[in-house]
BALOVEX-585254 format. One record per residue (C-alpha): x, y, z. Coordinates in Angstrom, 2 decimals. Each point is the difference from the previous one (the first is absolute). Layout:
<drenkols>
east->X north->Y up->Z $
...
</drenkols>
This chain:
<drenkols>
east->116.70 north->5.96 up->63.62 $
east->1.95 north->-0.10 up->3.27 $
east->-2.74 north->1.43 up->2.23 $
east->-3.79 north->-0.16 up->-0.16 $
east->-2.36 north->2.88 up->0.77 $
east->-1.24 north->0.30 up->3.58 $
east->-3.67 north->-0.49 up->0.82 $
east->-0.29 north->3.51 up->1.45 $
east->1.36 north->1.45 up->-3.25 $
east->-2.69 north->-1.86 up->-1.94 $
east->-2.71 north->1.31 up->2.30 $
east->1.25 north->3.56 up->-0.37 $
east->0.19 north->-0.29 up->-3.80 $
east->-3.54 north->-1.43 up->-0.05 $
east->-1.34 north->2.85 up->2.15 $
east->1.72 north->2.66 up->-2.12 $
east->-1.67 north->-1.45 up->-3.11 $
east->-3.37 north->-0.18 up->1.75 $
east->0.18 north->3.56 up->1.34 $
east->1.57 north->1.53 up->-3.11 $
east->2.72 north->1.91 up->1.84 $
east->2.67 north->-0.47 up->2.65 $
east->-1.55 north->2.70 up->2.20 $
east->-3.41 north->-1.69 up->0.05 $
east->1.57 north->-3.41 up->0.59 $
east->2.02 north->1.38 up->2.92 $
east->-3.22 north->1.28 up->1.61 $
east->-1.75 north->-3.32 up->-0.56 $
east->2.90 north->-1.97 up->1.52 $
east->0.61 north->2.55 up->2.76 $
east->3.65 north->0.33 up->-1.03 $
east->2.14 north->2.90 up->-1.16 $
east->0.52 north->0.80 up->-3.67 $
east->3.80 north->-0.33 up->0.32 $
east->-0.44 north->-3.52 up->1.43 $
east->-2.14 north->-1.04 up->-2.99 $
east->2.35 north->1.66 up->-2.47 $
east->2.94 north->-1.85 up->1.53 $
east->-1.82 north->-3.35 up->-0.12 $
east->-0.93 north->0.52 up->-3.66 $
east->3.56 north->0.96 up->-0.88 $
east->1.31 north->-3.16 up->1.70 $
east->-2.57 north->-2.08 up->-1.88 $
east->1.11 north->1.48 up->-3.32 $
east->3.65 north->-0.63 up->0.89 $
east->-0.79 north->-3.63 up->0.85 $
east->-1.79 north->-0.49 up->-3.33 $
east->2.45 north->2.10 up->-1.98 $
east->-2.81 north->1.93 up->-1.70 $
east->-1.98 north->3.22 up->0.37 $
east->-3.58 north->-0.87 up->0.97 $
east->-1.71 north->3.38 up->0.13 $
east->0.43 north->3.64 up->-0.95 $
east->-1.14 north->2.79 up->2.33 $
east->-1.65 north->3.18 up->-1.27 $
east->-2.25 north->2.79 up->1.26 $
east->-2.97 north->-2.16 up->-0.95 $
east->1.14 north->-2.99 up->2.05 $
east->1.85 north->-3.10 up->-1.19 $
east->0.14 north->-1.80 up->-3.35 $
east->1.12 north->-3.60 up->-0.29 $
east->2.74 north->-0.82 up->-2.46 $
east->-0.21 north->-3.08 up->-2.22 $
east->2.04 north->-1.89 up->2.61 $
east->-2.26 north->1.36 up->2.73 $
east->-3.14 north->-1.22 up->-1.74 $
east->1.46 north->-3.47 up->-0.52 $
east->1.18 north->-0.24 up->3.60 $
east->-3.33 north->1.28 up->1.36 $
east->-1.87 north->-2.95 up->-1.53 $
east->2.31 north->-2.55 up->1.66 $
east->0.08 north->1.95 up->3.25 $
east->-3.79 north->-0.12 up->0.36 $
east->0.00 north->-3.76 up->-0.48 $
east->2.74 north->-0.40 up->2.61 $
east->-1.86 north->2.08 up->2.58 $
east->-3.28 north->-1.81 up->-0.69 $
east->1.64 north->-3.41 up->0.35 $
east->1.69 north->1.03 up->3.24 $
east->-3.32 north->1.18 up->1.38 $
east->-1.70 north->-3.25 up->-1.01 $
east->2.85 north->-2.03 up->1.54 $
east->-0.18 north->1.93 up->3.27 $
east->-3.78 north->-0.46 up->0.15 $
east->0.35 north->-3.72 up->-0.65 $
east->2.55 north->-0.46 up->2.79 $
east->-2.26 north->1.96 up->2.32 $
east->-2.87 north->-2.31 up->-0.88 $
east->2.12 north->-3.12 up->0.56 $
east->1.01 north->1.30 up->3.42 $
east->-3.74 north->0.51 up->0.65 $
east->0.56 north->3.48 up->1.33 $
east->-2.50 north->0.80 up->-2.75 $
east->-2.17 north->-2.42 up->-1.96 $
east->0.08 north->2.31 up->-2.99 $
east->-2.57 north->-0.23 up->-2.75 $
east->-0.79 north->-1.58 up->-3.33 $
east->-1.79 north->1.33 up->-3.08 $
east->-1.08 north->-2.44 up->-2.69 $
east->-2.32 north->-0.24 up->-2.97 $
east->-2.46 north->-2.74 up->-0.93 $
east->-2.72 north->-0.78 up->-2.49 $
east->-3.59 north->-0.26 up->1.15 $
east->0.21 north->-3.81 up->-0.22 $
east->2.35 north->-0.20 up->2.96 $
east->-2.09 north->2.54 up->1.88 $
east->-3.04 north->-2.32 up->-0.01 $
east->1.88 north->-3.27 up->0.57 $
east->3.16 north->-0.15 up->2.14 $
east->0.58 north->3.56 up->1.20 $
east->-1.85 north->-0.21 up->3.31 $
east->1.84 north->-3.19 up->0.99 $
east->3.35 north->1.52 up->-0.95 $
east->-0.64 north->3.11 up->2.09 $
east->-1.17 north->-2.03 up->3.01 $
east->3.22 north->-2.03 up->0.01 $
east->2.16 north->3.08 up->-0.56 $
east->-1.60 north->1.87 up->2.91 $
east->0.71 north->-2.92 up->2.34 $
east->3.75 north->0.50 up->-0.48 $
east->0.24 north->3.75 up->-0.69 $
east->-3.05 north->1.69 up->1.54 $
east->1.59 north->3.47 up->-0.01 $
east->1.15 north->-0.06 up->-3.62 $
east->-1.73 north->2.42 up->-2.35 $
east->-1.77 north->-1.48 up->-3.03 $
east->-0.99 north->1.83 up->-3.19 $
east->-1.77 north->-1.91 up->-2.79 $
east->-0.65 north->1.25 up->-3.53 $
east->-2.56 north->-1.91 up->-2.06 $
east->0.46 north->0.68 up->-3.71 $
east->0.84 north->-1.42 up->-3.40 $
east->3.59 north->-0.90 up->-0.83 $
east->0.70 north->3.16 up->-2.01 $
east->-0.70 north->2.13 up->3.08 $
east->1.90 north->-2.29 up->2.36 $
east->3.16 north->-0.06 up->-2.13 $
east->0.10 north->3.79 up->-0.07 $
east->-0.29 north->0.08 up->3.79 $
east->2.81 north->-2.56 up->0.30 $
east->2.27 north->2.07 up->-2.24 $
east->-0.64 north->3.09 up->2.11 $
east->0.74 north->-1.83 up->3.26 $
east->-3.57 north->0.35 up->1.27 $
east->-0.39 north->-3.78 up->0.39 $
east->2.29 north->-2.69 up->1.38 $
east->-1.48 north->-2.69 up->-2.25 $
east->-3.06 north->-0.87 up->-2.06 $
east->-1.94 north->-3.12 up->-0.95 $
east->-1.33 north->0.00 up->-3.55 $
east->-0.13 north->-1.67 up->-3.40 $
east->2.92 north->0.41 up->-2.38 $
east->-0.57 north->-0.35 up->-3.74 $
east->2.93 north->-0.75 up->-2.35 $
east->-0.19 north->3.53 up->-1.45 $
east->0.38 north->1.78 up->3.37 $
east->3.45 north->1.66 up->0.43 $
east->1.29 north->-1.33 up->3.33 $
east->3.81 north->-0.10 up->-0.29 $
east->0.33 north->2.29 up->3.02 $
east->-2.07 north->-2.31 up->2.22 $
east->0.41 north->-3.37 up->1.67 $
east->-2.90 north->-2.28 up->-1.03 $
east->-0.86 north->-3.04 up->2.12 $
east->-2.97 north->-2.02 up->-1.40 $
east->-2.47 north->-1.05 up->2.71 $
east->-3.08 north->-1.66 up->-1.48 $
east->-2.20 north->-0.32 up->-3.09 $
east->-3.73 north->0.75 up->0.11 $
east->-2.57 north->-1.02 up->-2.66 $
east->-2.39 north->2.70 up->-1.23 $
east->-3.38 north->-0.04 up->-1.68 $
east->-2.74 north->2.22 up->-1.41 $
east->-2.16 north->1.02 up->2.96 $
east->-3.62 north->1.15 up->0.28 $
east->-2.67 north->0.17 up->2.68 $
east->-1.93 north->-3.18 up->0.71 $
east->-2.92 north->-0.15 up->-2.44 $
east->1.56 north->2.31 up->-2.61 $
east->-1.87 north->-0.07 up->-3.37 $
east->3.22 north->-1.04 up->-1.81 $
east->0.82 north->-2.88 up->2.35 $
east->-0.80 north->-2.49 up->-2.78 $
east->2.72 north->1.31 up->-2.35 $
east->2.93 north->-2.29 up->-0.78 $
east->2.44 north->2.24 up->-1.89 $
east->1.48 north->3.48 up->0.26 $
east->-1.46 north->0.79 up->-3.41 $
east->-3.50 north->-0.46 up->1.43 $
east->0.79 north->2.61 up->2.66 $
east->0.96 north->2.84 up->-2.33 $
east->-3.39 north->1.70 up->0.56 $
east->0.52 north->0.00 up->3.77 $
east->1.00 north->2.92 up->2.17 $
east->3.47 north->-0.53 up->1.46 $
east->1.91 north->1.38 up->2.95 $
east->3.81 north->-0.31 up->0.00 $
east->2.72 north->1.27 up->2.35 $
east->1.82 north->3.07 up->-1.28 $
east->3.58 north->-1.03 up->-0.80 $
east->2.52 north->0.14 up->-2.82 $
east->2.02 north->-3.05 up->0.99 $
east->-0.23 north->-3.40 up->1.64 $
east->-2.63 north->-2.73 up->-0.14 $
east->-3.07 north->2.07 up->-0.84 $
east->1.67 north->1.63 up->-2.98 $
east->0.70 north->-3.50 up->-1.32 $
east->-3.64 north->-1.00 up->0.58 $
east->-1.34 north->3.06 up->-1.82 $
east->1.96 north->-1.00 up->-3.09 $
east->-1.66 north->-3.42 up->0.12 $
east->-3.52 north->1.40 up->0.44 $
east->0.72 north->2.46 up->-2.84 $
east->-1.42 north->3.15 up->1.53 $
east->-0.01 north->2.80 up->-2.51 $
east->-0.67 north->-2.06 up->-3.14 $
east->-2.44 north->1.55 up->-2.44 $
east->-2.88 north->-2.41 up->0.62 $
east->0.04 north->0.34 up->3.79 $
east->-2.85 north->2.44 up->0.75 $
east->1.13 north->1.24 up->3.43 $
east->3.39 north->0.92 up->1.37 $
east->0.66 north->-1.36 up->3.49 $
east->-0.29 north->2.16 up->3.09 $
east->3.43 north->0.27 up->1.64 $
east->0.90 north->0.90 up->3.56 $
east->2.61 north->-0.82 up->2.62 $
east->-2.80 north->-0.26 up->2.57 $
east->-0.94 north->-3.54 up->0.93 $
east->-3.15 north->1.24 up->1.76 $
east->-1.15 north->1.82 up->-3.13 $
east->0.47 north->-3.11 up->-2.12 $
east->-1.82 north->-2.33 up->2.38 $
east->-2.97 north->2.36 up->0.23 $
east->-0.34 north->0.00 up->-3.78 $
east->0.32 north->-3.79 up->-0.21 $
east->-2.42 north->-0.72 up->2.85 $
east->-2.67 north->2.59 up->-0.78 $
east->0.33 north->1.11 up->-3.64 $
east->0.72 north->-3.31 up->-1.78 $
east->3.56 north->0.85 up->-0.98 $
east->2.51 north->-2.78 up->-0.63 $
east->3.59 north->-0.04 up->1.17 $
east->2.98 north->-2.34 up->0.35 $
east->0.87 north->-1.21 up->3.51 $
east->1.87 north->-2.85 up->1.62 $
east->-1.88 north->-3.15 up->0.97 $
east->1.30 north->0.47 up->3.54 $
east->-1.73 north->3.37 up->0.32 $
east->-3.30 north->-1.37 up->-1.30 $
east->0.28 north->-2.88 up->2.50 $
east->0.69 north->2.31 up->2.97 $
east->-2.65 north->0.31 up->2.72 $
east->-0.92 north->3.54 up->-1.04 $
east->-0.90 north->-0.92 up->-3.58 $
east->-0.71 north->-3.73 up->-0.40 $
east->-3.77 north->0.53 up->0.29 $
east->-0.10 north->3.01 up->-2.31 $
east->2.55 north->-0.53 up->-2.78 $
east->0.63 north->-2.84 up->-2.41 $
east->2.12 north->-1.01 up->-2.99 $
east->-1.36 north->0.00 up->-3.56 $
east->1.47 north->-3.27 up->-1.36 $
east->1.37 north->1.26 up->-3.31 $
east->2.13 north->-2.49 up->-1.92 $
east->2.65 north->2.64 up->-0.70 $
east->2.78 north->-0.71 up->2.49 $
east->1.25 north->2.97 up->1.97 $
east->3.61 north->-0.26 up->1.18 $
east->0.87 north->-0.34 up->3.66 $
east->1.38 north->3.11 up->1.68 $
east->3.41 north->-0.49 up->1.63 $
east->0.40 north->2.12 up->3.13 $
east->3.48 north->0.97 up->1.16 $
east->1.76 north->1.77 up->2.84 $
east->1.67 north->3.11 up->-1.47 $
east->2.53 north->2.35 up->1.61 $
east->2.75 north->2.34 up->-1.15 $
east->3.28 north->-1.71 up->-0.84 $
east->1.95 north->2.98 up->1.37 $
east->-1.77 north->-0.02 up->3.37 $
east->-0.05 north->-3.22 up->2.08 $
east->-3.01 north->-0.52 up->2.22 $
east->0.27 north->1.25 up->3.57 $
east->-0.49 north->-2.37 up->2.92 $
east->-3.65 north->1.05 up->0.43 $
east->-0.77 north->-0.12 up->-3.73 $
east->1.62 north->-3.43 up->-0.32 $
east->-2.11 north->-1.24 up->2.89 $
east->-3.17 north->1.13 up->-1.77 $
east->1.13 north->-1.42 up->-3.36 $
east->0.79 north->-3.38 up->1.59 $
east->-3.47 north->-0.17 up->1.52 $
east->-1.63 north->0.88 up->-3.32 $
east->1.99 north->-2.77 up->-1.71 $
east->-0.95 north->-2.51 up->2.70 $
east->-3.72 north->0.74 up->-0.19 $
east->-0.29 north->0.09 up->-3.80 $
east->1.69 north->-3.40 up->-0.19 $
east->-2.66 north->-1.47 up->2.29 $
east->-3.00 north->1.62 up->-1.68 $
east->-2.18 north->-1.87 up->-2.51 $
east->0.29 north->2.07 up->-3.17 $
east->-1.68 north->-2.70 up->-2.14 $
east->-3.49 north->-0.51 up->1.48 $
east->-2.67 north->-1.80 up->-1.98 $
east->-1.66 north->2.63 up->-2.21 $
east->-3.47 north->1.16 up->1.00 $
east->-2.01 north->0.71 up->-3.14 $
east->-2.75 north->2.58 up->-0.45 $
</drenkols>
């Protein structure tokens, strides 16, 4: 191809698709219909293909038009991201960052990360989504998040993402201090217990559920599932439910006098937490700044405290 399409032609084509007709697109862009028609004709001549067909009902994309529309949207999105990043670097705007985390980071390093970030970029917007990995990956795919921190199991499909391992955290079976089953030493002895587990279909907790064997015929109660950390902690602290949490969370100031580990001999695997972001979308200046601070703080944190037993 001797010539490439012009940016204005791409914007016009995008607006025609969005509006459904050349007339509506002309109104939205405050341009004349002949100007849009001419730009579309030049775009088709550059590509050597018919992209759309006009009718009384509006426009219909051809097969070539549908294929080009997919690439065009990516080009416009990347240009917008690039322009925003340069603007942030020039500090005419500090931009914003949206990222996802598990509840473990929320109760350990998050406040320190935010304090350091605000020292350098006090005007930058921050949006945080706390959720399980299955929810965070969907948000990453849809462009709602810049990056996420979570646990990746071998069965999780992540080819479209960049995965940077950060740290490993040991987990244990957790109950309130003084729980009636605190004397138990195996998972089999806990099959009569009431359990709370995070609601997820992938990642570390799915792996743990297979080990605890929820759903087998001789287990009298199915676990209560929720994506709400507050809901789970209320059940564990006040209704004698058991759950699986990291040793670092149990050792945190908020819980070290109320929660403890049941020292079962069954070894639970460590959870490996990673920085995750879309391979097709490099981190912006502001997002990279936040990600770097997260990495710095998690490397300093003690994820292997001495276990406190019930």
